[in-house]
N, C-alpha and C positions, 0 to 999 in steps of 0.2 A: 504494500500500500504506500501511497505517496505521502501521507500525513504521518508525522511522528507521534508516538504514543505518549500523551501527557499524563497518563495515569488514570484518566477518567474512563478509558475503554477497557473492558475486562477481556474481551476476545479480540485478538488481532487477526486481520485478514491474512490468509495463507498466500504466500507467493507461489507463482506457477511459472515454470519455464516452458517455452514453446520452441519448436524447431526440431532439427534432426538430433537423434541420440548418437553420441559418440561411441567409441569402443569400450569405454570405461565400465558402464553397467554390465555389459556382456562378459567382459573379463572378470568382473567381480562375481558374477554368477558361476563362472567356470571354477573360480578359486574357492568360493565360500564353503563348499562341502569338504574341504580338506584334501589330503592326498588321495583318498579313495575316490572322491568325486573327480579329481583331476585325471586319475588313471582311467576311470570309466569314460570320461570325455575323450581321452586319447584313443582308447580302444574303439569307441563309437565312430570317431573320424576314420580310423584305420579300416574298420569293417565297411564303412561307407565307400571308401576308396577301393577296397578289394572287391566289393560288390559291383562297383562301376566298371572296374577292370574285367571282372567276370562277364558282365554284360557285353562289353566290347569284344571279348574273346568268343562269346557265344555267337555274336553277329559275324565275326571273322570265320568261325567254324562253319556256320550256316552257308556263308558264301563259298567256301571250299567244297562243301557238300554239293551245292547247286552247280558249281563249276565241274565237279567230277561227273555229275549226271549229264550235263550238256556235252562234255567231251565224249562220254560213253555213248550217248545217242548219236553224235556226229560220226563216230566210227562204226555205228551199226551194232554195237554190243552193249545193251543196257546193263547197269550195275546188277550183279547177282544178289540174291537174298542175303548171303553172309556179308557182302560188302555194304549193303543197305543197313543191315543189323548193326554193323560196326559204327556207322554214322549215327544211327538212331540211339544206340546205347551211349556213345560218348556225348552226344548232344544232351541226353537226359541227365547224365552225370554232371556235366558242366552246369546245366540248368538248376539241378538240385543244390549244388554247392553255392551257386550265385544267390538263390533264394534263401538258403540258410544264412549266408553272410548278411544279406539285407534285413532279414528278420532279426538276426542278432543285433544289428545296428539299431533297429527300432526299439528292441527290448532294452538295450543299454541306454538309449536316449530317454526312455520312460524312467528307468532307475535313476539316471543322473538328475532328471527333473524332480523326482521325489526327494532325493537326498538334498538337492539345493533348496527346495521349498521348505523342507523340514528344518534345515539349518537356518534359513532366513527367519522362519517363524519363531524358532527357539531364541535366536538372538534378539529379535524385536520384542518378544515377550519378556525376556530378561531385562531389557532396557526399560520397558514400560513398568514392570514391577518394581524397579529400583528408582523410578521417578519420584520426586517429592510430591506430596499431596497438593501443593499449590499449582503444580503443572496440570493436574486434573481439573482444577477450578477454572483455568483459562483455556483449556483445550477441549473443544466439543467432542463428544463421544463419536459422532459420525465421522469426523476427520480421522480419528484413530482407526476406526473400522475400515474406512476407505484406504488408508495407508497400508493396513495389513493385507487386505484383499488385492489391492493394486500391485504391490511388490511381489506377492506370491504368485499372482497370475502371470507375471513375466517369466518366472521360473517354470510355470506349468506350460507355457507356450513352447518350451523345448529349445533352449539355446543350442544344445548339442545337435538337435535335428536341423535347426537353421544353419549351423556351421557346416554340417555334412551336405546339406542341399547346395549351399554356396560353393563348396569344394567340388561337388559333382557337376555343377553347372560350369565351373571353370575347366574341369576336365573335358566336358562336352565341347567347349569352345576350342580347346587345344586340339582335340581329335578331329574336329571338323574344319580346321584351317586349311 
């Protein structure tokens, strides 16, 4: 607020920032859960990258399979069932591994979000419980509740999932250049 508090106002208007959010809050959410949270975040990103690599390899393998079919048809000798089974089996294996990596990444992202949200909630609650009673006189209950729900919802949005998506999009750009 633009006016200075002369002591006659019990509740002071809360300041609000607008604009883009920097990297600071996201780095804070990655670090807040401690070493376990950080290692889960790293594994989450690694699994996302491996899943993306698996997807690229799947597409490459599918291209080779199609190329083998075209060449076999051009020479008048279609692929035999054992040759086709080889391609189908390997494609299935690669697909299963890729899906397992991506599902693991999503599960780790959820666990990371839960750890971060729990840590944020516990730290906020600890600070609130240690606040002097005069603070409760001048701070509206709605403001406290909004702060709790707002900060925890950021962690619930999945910082690790957002980071993995950004990295995967970057990889897509590099592979498509």
